[in-house]
N, C-alpha and C positions, 0 to 999 in steps of 0.2 A: 504495499499501498504504501509505504513509503517514495519508495521509488516510483511508482505514478504520477506522487504530489509533485515530486521534482520536475517531473517530465513538464506538466503544466504551468511551473513556475518558470521555466524555460522557454517556453512558447509564450508565455505571458509577456517577456522582457526582464525576466528576472538577471540575468545575465548575458553578456553577448561574448563574440570571439571577439579575442585582441588579433589584430594586423599585425603581419609580419612589418615589424620595422617601428611599429606606432610606440610612442613614450607613452608609457604609462610610469605613474607616481602613485606609489604603495604605503602607507603611512607603517610606520614602523616593520619596514624590510626586515627581512633577516634571511641565514640561508636558511636551503629547502624552499625558497621560492624563484622563483625562475631569477635568472643574473643576468637577464640580456638587458635590464631597467636598471640597474644598482649603480652606484657611483665605483669607479675603477678604484680597486682597493692600491695600485699603485700610486694614487695623487694623493696619500695621507695627508702629508705637508700643504697643500692647498687647502685642505679641506678645514685645516689648523691655522690657516692664513686668515679666515673668516670666522664671522660667528659664530656659535652652533647652530646647526639649523633647529628653528624655529618650531616648537612641537603648540600644534593649537590645542588645547586643553578647556575647556567651559567647566569652572566650580560647580560642582553638585549637580550637574547634567547628567544624567546615566542614558547611556546610547541605547537604545532599543535596539535589539538584532534583527536582523530580515528572515521573511520565511525563507528564504534561500540557505543564511546562515544556522539558522533551528534546523534544516531539512540534514543540512550535510552536519551538525554536531550527534545528531540523532543516529544519520545509518555508521558514524564512527563508532558512536557505543556499541550500537549492535551489528558490527561488521563481521563476526562470527554466523550471522546468519544468509550471508550471500557467496553466493560460489563466482559472480562475475558482475563486472559495472558494464562490458562491452555493448550491452544493449542502449545506455544513456548513449543522450548528447556528448560529445568530448570535451566540452566545457565542466558539464557537469561531474565528468568521471577526474577533470582536472584539480576542480576545488577538492574533494575527497581526497585525490591522492597528496594534496598541498595540506591537509588538515593533518593527514597521517604522520608526513614528515616533522612538520613544525612542531606536532603534539610527543613525537617522538616514540610512535606507536610502531611503525613500518618494519614486518619483518619480512622472512621470506615466503614465508606462508601468507598473509597479507598482500605480498606482489603481487602473486599467480593470478589473485581476482582483477588485475587490471592490464593482462595479456588480450591484446588486438583494442584496446579502448582508444587508439589515435591520439596520446597524450602529446604534447607539445613542448613541455620543460619537465626534466627527470632528475629535480637537482639533487643531488644526494649528498652533498661536502660534510663530510666530517660525522656522516651516519653510520652505527655500529653493523659489520655484519656485512657488509656490500661485498661480493667475490663474484667469480666469472657466473656461478648458477645464477646470479640475478638478469645477465646479461641477455639472453632469449627474451626475458619480457621485453626488457629495455628496448632491446630490437623489435620487438612485435610491432611497436607501434610505426612502424614503415615509414612511409614519408611523411605524415604529421610533423613526426619529433623534428624540435628545431632547437633545443637544449639541452647539453645533457653536464651534468657538475660528480663528479666521482673522486672527488679531494679524499684523500686518507684512507684510501678503501684496496682494498687486496685483489682486485683486477689483476688479471695478468695478460698478455700480451693476445691469447686467446680469445680470451673477452672480451677485449679491445676490436680483433677482427669484425665481430659481430656486427660492429657496427655499420661496416659498408653500405651495408643494403640498406639505411636512413640515408636517402640520398638528399634529403633536404637540411641533414644537419647542417648547421650555421655556427653552434656555440660548442665549443670541445674543454673543459676545463679537468685536467689533473691533474693536481696541484700533491705534493708530495706524495705520490704514490711509489713505493718499492719496487715494484712486480714489473714496473714496463721497461721492456729493451727495446734496442737499436733494432731488432726485429718486428717488433711491433711496433713503432712507430712509421712502419712500411706500409700500415692499412693506413695511418693516417692519410697517405700521400694519394689516394683513392677519392677524398673526401675533397666537397665544396666550401670549406669551411670560411667564416669571417673573423674567428675568434678561437685563439689557440692561446692555451695557460698552462704549462708546465713546469710549474715552481717549485725550486728544489728537488730536482729530477738529476738520477745518474745519468738517464739512459740518453742524455740530450749529452754530444757531443758533436765535435766538428764533421765528422763521419756521418751520425745519424741526423744531422739538420742534413742532408742531402734529404731526406725524404718529405722535408719543407718547401721545396724549390719548386711542385708543382702547384702550392695553392695559390693558384693566382687572384683568387676573391679576397684574400686576406687581409685583414683591416686593421688587427689588434693582434700582437704576440706578446706575450708575458714569458719571460723566462729569467724570473727572480732566482736569486740565489743556486743558479745551476752551474758547478765550477770548471765542466769542460771545453764550453763554446768558444774558446777561444781557436780563430781560425774559420769558422764555420759560415761566418756571413757572406762568404764567397760565392755559398750555392745558392744565398738569397737573393740574389741582382736580378730577377725576373719579378718579384713580390711589388709590382708599382703602384698598387692599391695599400701599401702598406700606412697608416695613418700614425698607432700610437704603438712602440717600443719601449718595454720594460726589461732592462737588465742590470739593474739594482743591486747591488751586496755581491756582483761575480766580480771576483779579485782577479778573475784570469782575462779579463777584457784589458787590453791593454790601443794605443795609440792606431796600430796597423788594423785593429777589429773599427774603428772610426772611419779609416781611410775606404773598409770595402762599404758599409752603411753610407759611407756618401756617394760611392759609386765611382773614384777612383782606383781604378781595375787598372793594370799594366797597359790594357788593351785600350785603352780609351781615348790615347794620343793619336794610336793608329787609326781608328775609326773617324775620329774628324780627319784626320789628311787625308783620308779617302773619301771627304765631302760628305760624307754620311751625318747626317743630325743626328746623333743617339746618345741619351744618356742612360746609364744604367744607377742602379742603389736606388735608395728610398726616397724619391723625389719629393712625394706627398708626405713625409713622414709631418706628423702636427705635434707631437708627442715624445718625446725622449728622456729615458729616466734611465742615467749612468752614472747613480751617485755610488760611495764606495769600491770605485774601480780604482785602476791602476792608470787614467790616461792622465795626461799631460796636456801644457798649454797647447806642444808644437801636434799634439792628436785633433786637439779642437778646432785646427783650421784646415781640417778636411772637411769642418761641417758647412763652411760658408756659403755653400751651395744651395742649402735645404732652405729654401726662402718661405717654404708654407710652414716651416717651423714653430709653435705655441706658445709651449712649455718643455723646457729643459732644468732639468736636476740633475746638480753637479756637487753634490753635499757630501761633504768626507772626501774627494778626488784633492789629488795632489795637484793644484791649477793655484796660477798666481792672480793677479790683477792686469796681466799681460796677455792673459785669455780674452781681455775683454775688445782687443781689439780684433779678435777672429767673431764671437759673439755678437758684435755691433753690425755685423752683414749680417746679419739675419731679422732682418727688418719687418718679419710678420710677428716678431718677439715677443712674449706679454707676460709670461711668468717664468722667474729666474728663481734657484737655489742654489746658493753661493755658497751656505753654511756649513760650518767646519772644516772648510778648505785652509786657515793658518793663515787669510789675507793680512794686510797692514794698512796704511792710509798709502805707499809706494803705489802710482798707478792707478790710484782710485778717480783720476779726474775724468777716465772713459767711462768713468757713470753717467757721464751729464749728456754722451751720447745715445744714451739707450731710453729715448723720449719713449717709445710705445710701451714701454713697462708696466701692468697693473698691478703686477704682484712682486714681490723680491724679498727676499729672506738672506742675509748678512748674519745670522744666528753663529753665537761662538767664535768668530773672528778679532782679532786685534787692531781691531779699526779705531779709530777715537773720532774728537767731532770737526776734525778736520776732512775726514773722510765724507761724513752729514752734508758741507758744502759743495758736494760737485752729485747731490741728489735733487736738492732745490729745486732743479729745473724738469724733474722728471715730474709733469703735473697731471698726470692720467694715473700715476700711482692709487691704487687700492686698499692697497697691505703692503705693510713694513714689517721684517721681523728682527729687530736688535738685541735679542735675546741674548747676556751675558757680554756683550761690546764696553767696550769703553769709552762710553758715550754718557756726557754729563750736560749741564743744565742749559749751558750756551751751544752746545750741540745741537738741540731742540730748536733753536731759532732758525734753522733751515728748513723745518718742517711747516712754517708757516703758511706757505702760499700751496701747499699741498691741501689744496680742499676737498679732494676725489677720496679722502683716506676714509675707510671704514673699520680697518684693525690696524692696529698697533700695540707692537708688542716690544714692551721695555725691563722687561723679568732682567734680575740680576746685574743691573748697570749703577751708573755713578749720579743717576739723576735723583733729585731731591725735591723739594717743593716748589722752588725758587722759578725753579724748570718748567714747573705746572702752568704756569703764566702765557707759554707760546702753544699752548695746547685750545686756549679755550675760543681760537677761531675753528677750531676744526668742527665745523658743525653737521656733517657727514659720519662722525665716527661711531662704530657701534659695538665697536671691542677695543676695550684697553687692558692690558694686564703691566701693572705697578709691584708685582711680587716683590721682595727682598729687597728693594730700591728703599731709599732714605726718609722716604716722602711723609708727613706730619700730617696730625688731623687739620691745623691751619693752612694747608697747602691744597686739600681738599675743598677748600671755598672754590681755588680755581678752574673745579671742575662743575661747579654746579649748572652752568647755561647748559652743558652736555645732552640738552634733553632729548636725543637720539640713541646714548647709550644704551644698549642692551646685554652687555657683558662686562664687566667690569672685576677684575683680579688686583682684591688688597691683602694679600697674606704678607703681611709686614707687623711683628711684633710690638713696632710703636704706634700702630693706630688703635686708638679708644672709643668710648660710646661717642665723644666730641665730633670724631672725624663722622663716625654712621649719621650722624646730627646732620651734620652741613651736604649729604648727599640727599636729603630727599625729597628736592624738585625733580630727582633722574627715577620719576617713577615708571616709565618705562623698561626698566632693569626687568629682565628674564631668570640670569646668572648672574650670582653674588659669591665670590671667594672672601673669606674673612675668617681662612682657617687659622693664621697663627694670631689675630688679631686679639687686642684685649678685650674683647665685647663683653662686660656685665648683665644682666639681669633689665639693668636699666636700659640699656641701648638696645633692646629689644623691643621697647614702646617704639621706634623708630622705622621698626621692619614692617609697620601697619603702612607704612606708603608706599609698598611694593608689592602691590595686591598683583602683580604678573610673573612674580618668581617662579620660576620650575626649579630650580638648582640654588643652595643652598648650605654653604661650610660656615659653621664657627666654632672652632677646635680649641680656641686659647684658655680653654679650662675654666672661665670665668661665669660660665650658666649653670641655673638651680633648674627646678622643677619651674618656679613661676617664669624663670626666660620661656618656657617653651609656651607659659603658654600663651603668651606670644605671637607663636608660630605659626599654632593651631590652626589659625583663621587662615594662614596661607593656600588656600584651597588649589593654586594650578601647579604645586611641587610634585616633583616627580624624581628629583635625589636630594635626597637630606643627610649633611654630615655632622653630625655633633660629639665627635668620638673628642676623646681626652678630657670632656668635663666630668672631673670625678664625683660630684655632687649630684647626678640626675638618678633619679628612684625608678621605680614600678611607676608611679604618679606621670611621668615624662610619656611612658610608652600609653598611657589611656589619652594622653591630651593628643598624641600624634595619630590614634588612631581613627581618627576623622579624616585625615592626609587620605583620602583612599585613592589619586592619582599613581602614589608612591612608585615607584618601581625600583629603587634603589635606597636602602636605609641603614646608619650606619652610628652604632650609639655606643661602641668598644670603649674601655678603660672608664666604667661608671660603675653606679650598684646595680644594678638589672639582674634582677633573678629569672628564675626558671616560673617564678609564681605572676610574673608578670609578662609572658609570652601569649597567653590569650587575649592581650588587648591587641594582639596584630591579625588576628581574625578577617578583620573587615579588611585590611591591604590585599583583595585579590588579586593587583596587579605587580605585585612585591616582585619581584625576579633576585633580588641580591640583598643578603641580610646580615651585617657584621656585627656581632655582640662578642669580640673578642676581651680578654679580660674583664669578663662578667658572670655574674655567680650561677650563670646558666651551662647547660649541656649540651651537647651536641644530638644527645639522644631523643632530648626531649624538642629540638628544633625541628628534625627528622618529623616527631609525632604532630607536630604542625602543619608540616609540608606535604606531608600524605595524606591527611583529613581536612584542612582549611587553604592552603596557600599549594595551589597546584601548578603554578608559573614560579615557585622560588626553582630557582637553578644553582644557586652560589650561596653559600653562607660559612659563616663562619663564628664560634669552631666547629669541626668538622669532624 
């Protein structure tokens, strides 16, 4: 009966097929749902350059599940009653499959029910028990199958070979798979992939990369942490559609590999002399991640011809400011990461030529205020990371003209209160990190006009209640980090001005249950960290129990005991709970998990 109901829900417009290539935004996307629409994991440094993703949460409003969701949940509960889902529309089968994966309920027995269901996405990254015996069912999806993730599985060359019959397969992810060899890679050569990921794979060697030479439709290739790929890029010169290449943390990569990537092959000059207009290499490349490799300034000179390159990640590479001569030739470049490169002020005048940059990271370099003088003309900058640089108050004067800045990272610099006057005109600023600086309460008054701020980090011991009072005009704040600040119960009264807070950290040791009373009405909170406040008792858990949107809670190093755990029962969305150095036991938390907190996946003590 449930299956029939599902059919009618589908006919009435309950769901619709996703078109290939259609961009979909799915809230709370996790591994287990199609990765075709997720952010690239290789761009984490970009994510941190801007403000955190803003989650829309309406305080006190429960979201009613749709009829479709209720049906899917019921089928998953009673899945033993069904032998096959092949008669259902493929969209519904896909939702049932995704629900089982996300709930960690999918087994080899349940998988059998999805034979010939025309699933589009089989996303089983880190799913336990995946091996060759699963591949027969997966390959039975035939031409409907578009995306497969088998990361961390025990699938071998034999299992991989079964996917050859899925001629529409576009995305294949085999990260951290130890049982795939060069023999298995030959099966891939027969596919029409647009995206391929083999992170940390011993099978990917220079010789093994020959198997990729026929993937002429490939747009994205991820070989992060593959230790044997040096010399293999000469086999990929025909991949003219490639737009994204991630070879982060590949210590084997040298300047010669960049020569191959750029298309500077030995026969290039001869072809030109023969009057043939021909360019090999990845001329459509838009994203190149080569951080923590053994490339030098000389190697980067080979990249001058990549005129479509938008993003370049060189973090941790052995380069100097001299590389900016080559980088300045990349006319489309908008995102540049030179963090941890050991840069000094020498040669930094060349930054002034990078006029199109939107995101720049110079974190953990030995640059001073003198370097910032060469950034003041980069008026398109939206994000600047100066974490742990030798930047002081006067250097910030060079940022006053960067009116488009949305994100500014000044953590662990020499910036103090006087320098903040230079930031008062950055009226588009959304994210500001002042942790581990010498900024004081009086200096924070200079931030009161930055009403666009959404994320503020003030993890500084010298910040007190008075500093928090100076910030009460910043009513749009969604993320506030006061981890080491000396905030007391009195200071928490000012938190009532920040009704939109989604994450809050106050761990300076000055709170009691009375202070938590002022936090209990921040109904949009999804993350709350009150660790190190040793005077908190079970009463605090009782007050927190009304924050039903919480996903992460930390009240470690307090007087919380097992008797207080029942107060957590209403927190059905809780996924992470830390009560270390409290009077609680792992066994009691596990009871709570099994009975009332089904989404809790991480807890301490464990």
